[in-house]
PLY file of the C-alpha trace (Angstrom):
ply
format ascii 1.0
element vertex 65
property float x
property float y
property float z
element edge 64
property int vertex1
property int vertex2
end_header
-0.31 -0.27 0.48
1.20 3.69 -1.17
2.92 5.22 2.22
0.78 8.20 1.60
-2.48 6.45 1.63
-1.44 4.38 4.76
-0.63 8.21 6.46
-4.36 9.48 5.38
-5.98 6.31 6.41
-4.63 6.89 9.83
-5.09 10.00 10.16
-9.34 9.59 9.38
-9.20 6.74 12.31
-7.29 8.30 14.65
-9.53 11.64 14.55
-12.37 9.20 14.32
-11.25 7.43 18.06
-10.51 10.86 19.51
-13.95 11.90 18.73
-16.07 8.57 20.31
-13.25 9.15 23.46
-14.74 13.15 23.35
-18.03 11.60 23.60
-17.27 9.24 25.88
-16.20 11.48 27.73
-19.65 13.36 28.11
-21.70 10.89 29.04
-22.48 11.67 33.18
-21.09 8.83 35.28
-22.93 8.08 38.18
-21.34 8.64 41.90
-19.81 5.44 43.31
-18.93 7.41 46.87
-22.13 6.50 48.11
-21.64 2.55 47.74
-18.27 3.17 49.00
-19.52 4.73 52.13
-22.22 1.90 52.20
-19.75 -0.86 52.36
-17.26 0.86 54.62
-20.11 1.42 57.58
-20.97 -1.99 56.68
-17.48 -2.83 57.47
-17.70 -1.25 60.92
-20.72 -2.30 62.07
-19.89 -5.93 61.36
-16.61 -5.24 63.23
-18.31 -4.05 66.15
-19.85 -6.71 66.17
-17.40 -9.60 66.18
-16.31 -7.23 69.36
-17.53 -9.15 72.50
-19.28 -7.43 75.29
-17.20 -6.61 78.04
-18.23 -4.87 80.83
-15.16 -2.35 82.29
-13.58 -3.00 85.70
-13.26 0.73 86.06
-16.47 3.62 86.03
-13.82 5.58 83.68
-11.11 3.80 81.86
-7.76 5.16 80.90
-7.25 5.37 76.98
-4.63 3.41 75.58
-4.25 5.14 72.50
0 1
1 2
2 3
3 4
4 5
5 6
6 7
7 8
8 9
9 10
10 11
11 12
12 13
13 14
14 15
15 16
16 17
17 18
18 19
19 20
20 21
21 22
22 23
23 24
24 25
25 26
26 27
27 28
28 29
29 30
30 31
31 32
32 33
33 34
34 35
35 36
36 37
37 38
38 39
39 40
40 41
41 42
42 43
43 44
44 45
45 46
46 47
47 48
48 49
49 50
50 51
51 52
52 53
53 54
54 55
55 56
56 57
57 58
58 59
59 60
60 61
61 62
62 63
63 64
């Protein structure tokens, strides 16, 4: 194939790909923040359920951290 023809075909296809990429970027996406937050709080709740309930010996136990 002639190099000039190949270069023109490449230019046309790259312009088409750029146009498709621009259209794809304009599509609004749903925020993922809600799902991530919900999953995080579910993991915290599960962790709190796994901790055994022990009565403290002192009414105000000292903090260690």
